C-alpha positions in Angstrom: 0.4 0.2 0.1 1.5 3.5 -1.0 1.3 5.6 2.2 1.5 8.4 0.2 -2.0 7.9 -1.3 -3.0 7.4 2.1 -2.6 10.6 3.6 -3.3 12.5 0.3 -7.1 10.4 0.6 -6.8 11.6 4.3 -6.7 15.1 3.5 -8.7 15.5 0.7 -11.9 13.8 2.7 -11.0 16.3 5.4 -11.4 19.3 2.7 -13.7 22.0 3.0 -15.5 21.7 -0.3 -15.9 25.5 -2.8 -19.1 25.4 -2.6 -19.4 25.1 1.0 -20.8 28.0 2.4 -19.5 29.6 5.6 -20.2 29.4 9.0 -19.0 32.8 10.3 -22.0 34.8 8.9 -25.8 34.6 9.1 -27.5 34.7 6.5 -29.3 38.4 8.1 -25.2 39.5 7.7 -24.9 38.3 4.8 -27.9 40.0 3.2 -26.6 43.0 4.8 -23.4 43.0 3.2 -24.6 42.3 -0.3 -27.1 45.9 0.3 -24.2 47.3 1.8 -22.7 46.6 -2.2 -25.1 47.5 -3.9 -25.5 51.1 -2.5 -21.5 51.4 -2.6 -22.1 50.4 -6.1 -24.7 53.0 -6.9 -23.0 55.7 -4.9 -19.9 55.2 -6.8 -21.4 55.6 -10.5 -23.0 58.7 -8.9 -19.7 60.3 -8.7 -18.6 59.4 -11.2 -21.0 60.9 -13.2 -20.9 64.0 -11.7 -16.8 64.1 -11.9 -17.9 63.6 -16.0 -20.6 66.4 -16.0 -19.0 68.7 -13.9 -14.9 68.0 -14.4 -14.8 66.6 -17.5 -13.4 63.3 -16.2 -12.7 60.1 -18.6 -16.0 58.9 -20.5 -14.7 55.4 -20.6 -15.2 54.9 -16.6 -18.2 57.0 -16.8 -19.5 53.7 -19.1 -17.5 51.8 -16.9 -19.7 52.6 -13.5 -22.8 52.8 -15.3 -22.6 49.0 -17.4 -21.8 48.0 -13.5 -25.0 49.8 -12.2 -27.1 48.3 -14.7 -26.2 45.0 -14.1 -26.3 45.1 -9.9 -30.1 46.5 -11.2 -31.0 43.5 -12.8 -29.5 41.2 -10.3 -31.4 43.0 -7.7 -34.9 43.0 -9.9 -34.3 38.9 -11.0 -33.3 38.5 -6.9 -36.9 40.8 -6.2 -39.1 38.4 -8.0 -37.6 35.2 -7.5 -39.4 36.3 -4.3 -42.4 37.2 -5.2 -43.1 34.2 -7.6 -42.1 32.3 -4.1 -44.1 34.3 -2.2 -47.1 34.0 -4.5 -46.7 29.8 -4.9 -46.5 29.6 -1.1 -50.6 31.9 -1.1 -51.5 29.2 -3.7 -50.6 26.3 -1.6 -53.6 24.8 0.0 -53.9 24.7 3.9 
């Protein structure tokens, strides 16, 4: 029996999977972090847009910020739609 293969198998079995959620944050903390990131994205885009209008800042930065904000808003709308859909499905369940 190869000892190095046995050791590798034990380490592989004890390794944490890449998709396992970290247990250090609760769901509320995780959602609060996402909300802060979303608000920061919107604020950064607003500041970039103001700078582009007043001081003639880099137009490429403005386009990039607007695209990033558009993606964030689309993600938020998709999550909202899924939550509403799940709520409606729960309401349709017989009691």
